[in-house]
N, C-alpha and C positions, 0 to 999 in steps of 0.2 A: 505496499500500500504506500503510496505516494503524497510523504509532507506537503500541503505550498504550503513554504511561507510568504506572506504579503511585504514588501519592503517597506521600510519607514518612510512616512511622505516626507518631501523634502520639508525643510525649516523653513523657508518664506510662507510655507500652504499650510506647517502647525502654527507658526506664528498670526499670521492672517487668521484661523477659528479662533485664534485661544484671545485674538484682541477684538472679535464678533463676539464670543461668547462675557466677555470683561462688558465691553462696552453697553450691550443691553441687560447685565443685569446692574449695571452700574444707572443706565437712563432709567430702568424698572423703580428700582426701589428708590432712587436719587428722588423720583417724581413724583412718589407716593410718599416721603417725607417732607419735600414742599410743596404739597397738596393744597395745604391750607395756606402757605405763603402766598402761593401763587396765587388763591381763590379772595384773600384777604386785599390784596395790593392790583387786582386787577377790577373787584368793584370801585376800593378808595381811589383808582385812576379815574373812574366815570366818574365818581358824587363829586371828584376834587376840580374834575374838568366843566361840572356843570351846578359851581357851589350859589348856583343864583335858584334851585330849583326849589333848595332849603332855606331858602331866606325868613326869617321872621318866629326860630326858634330861639333866639336870645332870650333870656332869661339875669332882669339882673335886679340885684338887692340891696337894701342902703342899709348900714348900719352905725350906731353911734354909739358910745361909752367913754369910760376910765380906764386911764393903767394909772400907781402909785408914782406921784412926784416926783421920788426918790430913785427910781428905774431912767428917767431921765437930764438927770441931772449930769455935769461933766464933758469933756471930750468923748466919754465913750459909753457911751449909754449901756442898759443893761439889755442888747439885743436877745440872748435869748428867753428871760423871762415876757419882753415883749411879745416876742412869735409866739410860743408858747401859750402868752393868758390869750390873742386873736384868735389860735387856730381853737380853744376848746370853746370859748363862750361862741362863736359864731361858726363852728363847724367849716373851718377854713383848709383848702386843701391844696395842692400844688406845693413845687419846693419855691425858698426863696429867692429873687430872684435879683433882688435888687434893696437895699436899706441904709438910707441917706439921711445924717441929721445933719439938719444947716441949724445957723444959732436959734431959729424960731419954733420951728416944724422937723421932725421927723416923719420921714415916709419910707412906707414896707410896703414892696411889691411880692405878690405869690405869683406863680407860671405855670401851668400845666394844661396837657391835650385840651383843645376849647373852652377854654378856663381861664382864669386873672381876676385874682381881690386886689385893690388897692387900697392902704390905708393911711391917713393925715393926721398926725398926731402934735397938737399943742402942747409943746416945751412947756409955758410958763400954768398951763389949767391942769394937764394931766388928760384934755376930752381928744377923744377923736373920731371920725368921721371916717366908714369902710364904707366903698363899693362894689360887690361882687356880681362877675356877671359868668354867666352858664352859658353855653353858646349849640348846645342840645346834644344827639346821638353823635350823629353824622361829620358834623366840628371836632369832636375828638377824637373820630375816625380816622377823616380828613388828616388833624395835627401828628398823629399815628404815620400815616405813609407818609407826611415829612420828616416827622422824627425832631418836630417841633416842640418843647419844652418837656418831654417824655425822658429824661432823666439816661444816660450810659449805661445800665442796661440793654434798655429799647435800642439803641444806639448799636449798641453791642449786635442783637438781633440782628439789626438790617445791616449791618455788613455781613452777616451770617446765610441770611438769604439772597442778599444778591449773590454768594459767593457761588449758592446751591443753586442760582436759578442757570447762572454762567455754566456751570457741570452739565447739567438736564439740557441746556442747547446746545452746549458741545458734544454732547455722547449721543444727542436726538442729529447731531451734521455725519458725525462721524460712520454711526448707524448705520446711512445713506448707502455710502461708499461698500456695503457689503450685500444692499440689493442691487444687483445688476442691471437687473431691467428696468428697476426706478431711478437708475442713481444718476440719469443725465439728467430725466423731466425735473427730478427732485431737483438737481443743483440750478436747473433755470429757473423754477421756482422762486427759493434761496435769492436767486440774483436778481430776479424780477420784484421781487419782497424790498431787496434794500435798494434799487434803483425807486420805486414808486416814493417811498420816506423821503430820499433825495429829492424828489421832482418836489414833492409836497414841503419840505419845506424849502427848498429853490423859489419856488411858485408864489407861497400863502405866505411863508413867515417874514414878516416886517424886520 
């Protein structure tokens, strides 16, 4: 009985097969991991581009109150105590974006996605006026899309999302090279999409 020994595939063939398998695996699982990210940035890209659709959702609240006069004295007022009091008294959110002490007034600004609060404190009387602005759910999502006032943690998430989406795009393009029957037409469509974007920019962007 004769045993037929199959000759091993050439190295370039094995490399091509392994590359195709790896690209398919990466594209599949990176797409699954980044699905929520893609959906979020797609939807908020639309709402951000048409912010006028959601106008009128702004809610403004005004508060007054007092803080102990001893917190306001000297060149370095007690910032921690003032901020804590404002937060606990009125449920203020957001991070402190500005704390300014002038001769007669202290101003404190809080910023967050779709949110702002500004307090103005009279240093002589200890009284303050506070204006809180909430811009609605869509505005919060839009600011998260832009990373505005969202903090370093969210900024890192945006960076990771950008890397994931780049890898999904590149692995998808790489897979195209292994689909021989669709490769030419696929590359033509890729080029056509790029040209359309370029023409829209050239023609319609001021």
